C-alpha positions in Angstrom: 10.9 -4.7 1.4 10.0 -2.4 4.2 6.4 -2.3 3.4 4.3 -5.5 4.0 0.8 -6.6 3.3 -1.7 -5.2 5.9 0.4 -2.0 6.6 -1.3 1.3 6.4 0.5 3.6 4.0 0.2 7.3 2.8 0.4 8.2 -1.0 3.2 10.7 -1.8 2.6 11.4 -5.5 -0.1 10.9 -8.2 -3.8 12.0 -8.2 -4.3 10.4 -4.7 -1.6 12.4 -3.1 -1.9 12.5 0.8 -4.6 9.9 0.9 -4.1 6.8 3.1 -4.9 3.1 2.5 -4.3 -0.5 3.5 -1.8 -2.4 1.3 -3.5 -5.4 -0.4 -0.7 -7.1 -2.4 2.8 -6.6 -2.9 5.0 -7.5 -6.0 8.7 -7.5 -4.6 10.2 -8.1 -8.0 8.5 -5.3 -9.8 8.8 -3.2 -6.6 5.1 -2.5 -6.7 2.2 -2.4 -4.2 -1.7 -2.4 -4.5 -3.5 -0.2 -2.0 -7.1 -0.4 -1.0 -9.1 2.4 -2.6 -6.2 4.2 -4.1 -5.2 4.6 -7.8 -8.4 3.2 -9.1 -8.8 2.2 -12.8 -11.9 1.7 -14.7 -12.3 -1.6 -16.7 -15.1 -1.7 -19.3 -16.7 -5.2 -19.4 -18.7 -6.4 -22.5 -22.0 -8.2 -22.0 -21.6 -12.0 -22.0 -25.2 -12.8 -22.8 -27.4 -11.3 -25.4 -29.9 -9.3 -22.9 -27.1 -8.3 -20.5 -25.8 -5.0 -20.0 -22.1 -4.1 -20.2 -20.5 -2.5 -17.1 -17.8 -0.5 -15.8 -15.5 -2.1 -13.0 -13.4 -0.2 -10.8 -10.1 -1.8 -9.3 -7.0 -0.6 -7.5 -4.0 -0.7 -9.9 -0.4 -1.1 -8.6 1.8 1.8 -7.5 5.6 2.0 -7.3 6.8 1.4 -3.7 8.7 4.6 -3.7 5.5 6.7 -4.0 4.1 5.5 -0.7 5.2 5.9 2.8 4.5 3.7 5.8 2.2 5.3 8.7 3.3 4.2 12.1 0.6 2.6 14.2 1.8 4.2 17.5 2.4 7.8 16.6 0.0 7.9 13.5 2.6 9.8 11.3 4.1 9.0 8.2 7.8 7.8 8.6 10.9 6.0 7.3 11.3 2.4 8.4 14.5 1.2 10.2 15.4 -2.3 11.4 16.5 -3.4 15.1 17.9 -6.9 16.0 16.4 -7.9 19.5 18.1 -10.0 22.2 16.4 -13.2 20.8 18.2 -12.4 17.3 14.7 -11.4 15.7 14.8 -8.6 13.3 11.9 -6.0 13.6 11.1 -2.8 11.9 11.0 0.3 13.9 9.7 3.9 13.3 12.5 6.5 12.7 10.4 9.1 14.3 9.1 7.6 17.7 11.5 4.7 17.8 8.7 2.1 18.5 8.4 -1.2 16.8 5.9 -1.5 13.9 
């Protein structure tokens, strides 16, 4: 996967289009990511005790990885991700727009 936990990404589709957020979780087998503050859902919780009130809890739901794009930390633009092998045989991600390592 080209997107990792902690990366800053931009939404390409859905109700939060063009908004940015930080990746909280990744589900590689399902090809989904959870982004902080985006794609929020509401869960209605029942009261647990007799005199307690019910409540609504907001939480970020997962999004397909094809609907987000990585934002380069150097040039601050949404970009595609490439790979480059360094001299010490370490594989790093690079920005396709500016060519810097991410």
